[in-house]
N, C-alpha and C positions, 0 to 999 in steps of 0.2 A: 520644889521648882515648878513650873508650869511648862508644858510642851513648846518647843520651839520648832516650827517648821522652817525647812531649810531646803530651797531649790539649789538643784545640781544641773549646772548648764556645761559642764567642762569635767575633764580630768582633774584639772588644776583645783577646781571647786571641791571635788571629793576628797583629793589630797588635804586642802585646809580643813575639812569636816575632820577626816581622820586624825590628824594632827593635834586640833584642837581638845578631840574627845580624850585623846591620849595625854594630853598634858593635864586636862581636867581630871583624870584618874591616877595623876602622879606617877605615870612610868615613863620609864627611859625607853628610847627607840628598841634599846637591846632587848629590855624586860618584855615590851609589848611584843616584838618578834618572836621571842620564845613562848609567849603566852599563846600567839596566834599561830604557832608552828610554821613560821615562814622566815625566809633569812633576812638578816638585818638590810643587806643591799636591798631587797625587795621592798620593804616596808620604808626605807628612806626614799627609794625612787617613787612610790605611791605618795608619799607625804609631798614630795616634790612637783608632783602632778606631772610626772612622766608617763604617757599614754602607752599602755600595752595595744597591740592589735585588738584585742578581744573587747577590753572595755571601751576603748575608742571609738570602735564601730558600733559597739551598742548603744552609747551615748548618741553618735550621730543618727544611727536609724530610729531611736525614740525621738531625738528633738524633731526629725523631719516628719513623723507621725503625730506630733502634737503631745507626746506623753513626757510627763513630768515626773520626776522622780521627787519623793519625799522621804525624810528620814525623822523617826522620833528619837530623839538622844536621849542616852541613857540616864536612867536616875529622876528622870521626871514623869509626872503624870498629869493627865488633864484636869 
């Protein structure tokens, strides 16, 4: 696969990316939460785009400074 550049402009965008990567990996939310050592409710909230104070503020600050997040999705090379 070739790299996919993905722009993240909101916590909801990040949640969609996390969900897509998890599903592409064939993991349930429960398995992914265990693999990441986080609770199932946390992972569910992340995938639902529920903002936390920390990440929500980070995205706002970066956006205001014109900083764009880019992710290279796993399993892909240039």
